[in-house]
C-alpha positions in Angstrom: 0.0 0.0 0.0 1.2 3.5 -0.8 2.5 5.8 1.9 -0.2 7.5 3.9 0.9 11.0 2.9 0.8 10.0 -0.8 -2.8 8.6 -0.4 -3.9 11.7 1.5 -2.6 14.1 -1.2 -4.0 11.9 -4.0 -7.5 11.9 -2.7 -7.4 15.6 -2.0 -6.2 16.5 -5.5 -8.7 14.1 -7.0 -11.6 15.6 -4.9 -10.6 19.2 -5.7 -10.3 18.4 -9.4 -13.9 17.2 -9.8 -15.3 20.7 -10.1 -12.5 21.7 -12.6 -12.3 18.7 -14.9 -15.3 16.4 -14.5 -18.0 18.3 -16.3 -18.1 17.9 -20.1 -18.1 21.7 -20.7 -15.0 22.3 -18.5 -11.7 23.3 -20.1 -9.5 20.3 -20.4 -12.3 18.1 -19.2 -11.7 14.4 -18.7 -12.9 12.1 -21.5 -15.8 9.7 -20.9 -13.4 6.8 -21.1 -11.2 8.3 -18.4 -14.2 9.0 -16.1 -15.5 5.4 -16.6 -12.1 4.0 -15.5 -11.9 6.4 -12.5 -15.4 5.5 -11.4 -14.7 1.8 -11.5 -11.5 2.3 -9.5 -13.3 4.3 -6.8 -15.5 1.3 -5.9 -13.1 -1.5 -6.5 -12.6 -1.9 -2.7 -13.3 -0.2 0.5 -10.3 -1.0 2.6 -8.6 2.3 3.5 -7.3 1.9 7.1 -6.9 5.6 7.9 -10.2 7.2 9.1 -9.4 10.7 7.8 -8.5 9.4 4.3 -11.5 7.1 4.2 -13.8 10.0 5.0 -12.2 12.0 2.1 -12.6 9.1 -0.3 -16.3 8.9 0.7 -16.8 12.6 0.1 -15.0 12.2 -3.2 -17.3 9.4 -4.3 -20.3 11.5 -3.3 -19.1 14.4 -5.4 -18.8 12.2 -8.4 -22.2 10.6 -7.6 -23.8 14.1 -7.5 -22.8 14.6 -11.2 -23.1 11.0 -12.5 -25.5 8.9 -10.4 -27.6 7.2 -11.5 -27.4 7.8 -15.2 -23.7 7.4 -15.8 -23.0 5.4 -12.7 -25.9 3.0 -12.2 -23.7 0.4 -10.5 -22.7 2.7 -7.5 -25.6 2.0 -5.2 -25.8 -1.8 -5.8 -22.0 -2.1 -5.1 -22.4 -0.1 -1.9 -25.4 -2.1 -0.7 -23.5 -5.4 -1.4 -20.4 -4.1 0.3 -22.2 -3.1 3.5 -23.5 -6.6 3.8 -19.9 -8.0 3.7 -18.3 -9.8 6.6 -15.1 -7.8 6.6 -15.4 -5.2 9.3 -13.3 -2.5 7.7 -14.8 -2.9 4.3 -18.3 -2.9 5.8 -17.7 0.3 7.7 -16.0 2.1 4.8 -18.9 1.2 2.4 -21.4 2.3 5.0 -19.6 5.6 5.4 -19.6 6.1 1.7 -23.3 5.1 1.5 -24.1 7.8 4.0 -22.1 10.5 2.1 -23.6 9.5 -1.2 -27.1 9.6 0.2 -26.5 12.9 1.9 -25.2 14.4 -1.4 -28.0 13.1 -3.6 -30.6 14.3 -1.1 -29.3 17.8 -1.3 -30.1 18.2 -5.0 -33.0 20.5 -5.6 -34.0 20.2 -9.3 -37.4 18.5 -9.7 -36.0 15.7 -11.8 -33.3 15.0 -9.3 -35.8 14.9 -6.4 -37.9 12.4 -8.3 -34.8 10.2 -8.9 -34.0 10.4 -5.2 -37.5 9.4 -4.3 -37.2 6.4 -6.6 -33.9 5.5 -4.9 -35.4 5.9 -1.4 -38.4 3.6 -2.2 -36.0 1.0 -3.5 -33.6 0.9 -0.6 -35.6 2.0 2.4 -36.4 -1.5 3.6 -32.8 -2.5 3.3 -31.6 0.6 5.2 -34.1 -0.1 8.0 -32.9 -3.7 8.3 -29.3 -2.5 8.4 -30.0 -0.1 11.2 -31.9 -2.7 13.1 -29.1 -5.2 12.7 -26.4 -2.9 14.0 -28.6 -1.7 16.8 -29.2 -5.4 17.9 -25.4 -6.0 17.7 -24.7 -3.0 19.9 -27.2 -3.9 22.6 -26.0 -7.5 22.7 -22.3 -6.4 22.9 -23.0 -4.0 25.7 -24.7 -6.7 27.6 -21.8 -9.0 27.0 -19.4 -6.2 28.2 -17.6 -6.1 24.9 -16.8 -2.4 24.8 -14.6 -2.3 21.6 -17.2 -4.3 19.6 -20.0 -2.2 21.0 -18.4 1.1 20.0 -17.9 -0.2 16.5 -21.5 -1.3 16.2 -22.7 2.0 17.7 -20.8 3.9 15.0 -22.5 1.7 12.3 -25.8 2.2 14.0 -25.3 6.0 13.8 -24.3 5.9 10.1 -27.3 3.8 9.3 -29.6 6.2 11.2 -28.1 9.2 9.3 -28.9 7.4 6.0 -32.4 6.8 7.1 -32.9 10.4 8.2 -32.0 11.6 4.6 -34.2 9.0 3.0 -37.1 9.7 5.3 -37.0 13.5 5.0 -36.1 13.8 1.3 -37.2 10.6 -0.2 -41.0 10.7 0.3 -43.5 13.4 -0.5 -45.8 12.3 2.2 -43.8 10.1 4.6 -46.7 9.9 7.1 -48.6 8.0 4.5 -45.9 5.4 3.9 -46.1 2.2 6.0 -42.4 1.5 5.9 -41.5 5.0 7.1 -44.1 5.0 9.9 -42.8 1.5 10.9 -39.3 2.9 11.1 -40.4 5.9 13.2 -42.2 3.6 15.6 -39.2 1.4 15.8 -37.0 4.4 16.7 -39.1 5.1 19.8 -39.0 1.4 20.8 -35.3 1.4 20.4 -35.0 4.6 22.4 -36.4 2.8 25.4 -33.8 0.0 25.0 -31.0 2.6 24.8 -32.3 4.4 27.9 -32.4 1.1 29.8 -28.9 0.4 28.6 -27.7 3.9 29.8 -29.4 3.3 33.2 -27.7 0.0 33.5 -24.3 1.5 32.8 -24.8 4.3 35.3 -25.8 1.9 38.0 -23.0 -0.6 37.2 -20.1 1.3 35.6 -17.7 -1.4 36.7 -19.4 -3.7 34.2 -17.3 -2.3 31.4 -14.0 -2.4 33.3 
C-alpha cells in the first residue's frame, strides 16, 4: 500500500479536481473513457485503514455521484449495498460511510427531476436501510450486555451511520412520509429502540464497573 501521505494528497487532489475537470463543458475536461475508468476504480474496494483518508474518499465518491449517479454510474448504489453486507469489518464500515455521504449528497439536489430520482432511490432501498439499522442496533445492545466495549463502540458507529442514511431517505425521499407504512414503521421502531437505549444507559450508570 502507498505511503499514507501519498494517499492523502492523492484523494485531496482528486476531490478538488472534480469541479474543474469532470463536467463535459469544463476546459481540459476528462474524457468519458477516463471517467468510466476512474469511477470503476473508486468502488473496487473499501479498505482504506486511515479514518481521515476514508472520509475524504467517501466525500470524493459522493461528489462524483452528484454529477453522474444514477445515469452514468448505475452500479454505484448496488455495489455499496453489497459491500455493507460483507463480513469484513473494515470494508463494511467504509462502504457504509460512503453510502451515507452519497445519500446525503443526492438528497441535497434541488431540481425537480433530481428529487424524483432520489424518491425512486429511497423507495427502492428504504427497507434495506431499516434492516441494516436494526441489525447494527441489535449488535450494539448485545455487545453492551456482553461487556464487549470495543465491539459495542464499532456497532454503535455503524448504527449511527445507518440512522443518518435513514434520516436523509425519510426527510427527502418521500413526498408524504406519514402515508408510507415503511416510514411509519421505522419511526415507531425508533421510539421502541430509544427505550432500550435508555435502559442500557441506566444499567451502565448503575453498574459502571461492568465495562471495566
